[in-house]
Every structure is written in structure tokens, then in C-alpha cells.
C-alpha positions as CSV (number, residue, x, y, z in Angstrom):
1,M,89.7,65.9,131.7
2,N,92.2,68.1,129.9
3,A,90.6,71.0,128.0
4,T,92.7,70.3,125.0
5,T,91.7,66.7,124.7
6,N,88.9,67.4,122.3
7,H,91.1,69.7,120.1
8,P,92.7,68.2,117.0
9,S,96.4,67.9,116.7
10,K,98.6,69.9,114.3
11,Q,99.3,66.9,112.2
12,A,95.5,66.3,111.7
13,L,95.3,69.6,109.8
14,G,95.3,70.2,106.1
15,S,98.5,71.5,104.6
16,G,97.3,75.2,104.5
17,A,96.1,75.2,108.1
18,R,99.3,73.5,109.2
19,R,101.4,76.0,107.4
20,L,99.4,78.8,109.0
21,V,100.0,77.4,112.5
22,E,103.7,77.1,111.8
23,L,103.8,80.7,110.4
24,M,102.1,82.0,113.6
25,Q,104.7,80.1,115.7
26,R,107.6,81.6,113.7
27,I,106.2,85.2,114.0
28,G,105.6,85.0,117.7
29,F,104.3,88.6,117.8
30,G,103.0,90.5,114.8
31,R,100.4,90.3,112.0
32,I,99.7,88.2,108.9
33,E,98.1,90.4,106.3
34,Q,96.2,89.7,103.1
35,L,95.9,85.9,103.7
36,R,93.5,84.5,101.2
37,V,90.8,82.0,102.1
38,S,89.6,79.4,99.6
39,G,87.1,76.7,100.5
40,G,87.5,77.6,104.1
41,E,91.2,77.0,104.1
42,P,94.1,79.4,104.2
43,T,96.0,79.6,100.9
44,F,99.5,81.0,100.3
45,T,99.0,82.0,96.7
46,P,99.6,84.9,96.6
47,M,101.9,84.9,99.7
48,P,100.5,87.0,102.6
49,R,102.4,89.9,104.0
50,V,104.0,89.3,107.5
51,V,104.7,92.0,109.9
52,R,106.8,90.9,112.9
53,E,106.9,92.8,116.2
54,V,110.4,92.7,117.7
55,R,110.5,93.7,121.4
56,L,113.7,95.4,122.5
57,G,115.1,96.3,125.9
58,P,115.4,94.6,129.3
59,E,111.7,93.6,129.5
60,H,112.2,91.3,126.5
61,A,112.1,87.9,128.1
62,G,111.1,86.0,124.9
63,D,111.2,82.3,125.4
64,P,111.0,80.8,121.9
65,V,107.7,79.3,121.1
66,A,107.8,75.5,121.1
67,R,107.9,74.1,117.6
68,S,107.3,70.4,118.1
69,A,106.2,68.3,115.2
70,D,102.8,67.6,116.7
71,F,100.7,68.9,119.6
72,A,97.0,69.5,120.5
73,L,95.8,72.8,119.1
74,K,95.0,75.6,121.6
75,K,91.4,76.9,121.6
76,A,92.4,80.2,119.9
77,V,93.7,78.2,116.9
78,V,90.6,76.0,116.8
79,D,88.4,79.1,116.8
80,L,90.5,80.8,114.1
81,L,90.2,77.7,111.8
82,A,86.5,77.5,112.4
83,E,86.1,81.2,111.4
84,L,88.1,80.6,108.2
85,R,85.8,77.6,107.4
86,A,82.8,79.9,107.9
87,I,84.3,82.5,105.6
88,G,84.4,80.0,102.7
89,D,85.8,81.7,99.6
90,G,87.3,84.9,98.4
91,A,87.9,86.9,101.5
92,A,91.3,88.2,102.6
93,V,92.1,88.2,106.3
94,S,94.6,89.7,108.7
95,I,95.5,87.9,111.8
96,E,97.1,89.5,114.8
97,V,99.5,87.1,116.5
98,R,100.6,87.1,120.1
99,H,102.8,84.5,121.7
100,G,102.6,82.5,118.5
101,L,98.8,82.2,118.7
102,P,96.0,84.1,116.9
103,H,94.7,87.0,119.0
104,R,92.4,88.8,116.6
105,L,91.0,88.2,113.1
106,L,90.1,90.9,110.6
107,V,88.1,89.9,107.5
108,Q,88.0,92.0,104.3
109,E,85.0,91.2,102.2
110,V,82.6,92.9,99.8
111,A,79.5,94.2,101.5
112,N,76.3,92.8,100.0
113,G,73.3,95.1,99.6
């Protein structure tokens, strides 16, 4: 059984999550900063800040990330979206992106008590 069989497809996502996946694909390597979360979904109002990492020199062998219309989501994307749903409302997050996939999530929230 394929490990991605149980993962939803890109087209099954809501518009905010689909937009986030497409943004990570475009970035390839870098960060998405100050992305707001509302109702467990990424929102793009206000627009997040994007910092792209551009690799230079002979070791750069960057194959472009596939940008097909639909595909099964990788586990890293499924895990990221689950974390955003758990956050709920009001937090700002930063996402480190490697190879077009989320690598690390930083959550900015107000400490309680």
C-alpha cells in the first residue's frame, strides 16, 4: 500500500490551504513569515512576508518543484495543516520551506498565565 494513499489531494483542500501549498512550491527554499491563522486555516490578509533562499554556484542542481494541478499531499504538508487546525485563531506562524515542503513551523502566540 502506498504511504500517500491516505493523504488528501491538493484539490481537496480549502482555498487558503491550497494557496499555502502553491506558495511553498513556488518558494522552493526559504521562509513564509507572519502568516495568520483563522479558524485553523491559513489566511492571506494581511499578506505574509516571503523570504526566498537562492542557491548560487556549481552545487546548485535545482530541479524545479513539480506544480501539477493535483497530487496526494506529502506527510509534511498533512502535518503542517493539522498543526494549523490545532492553533485555531489569532496566531501568526512562520514556516521554513525546503524543497517546496514545510520543514519547520514557528508559532507566535500570547503566553497565558
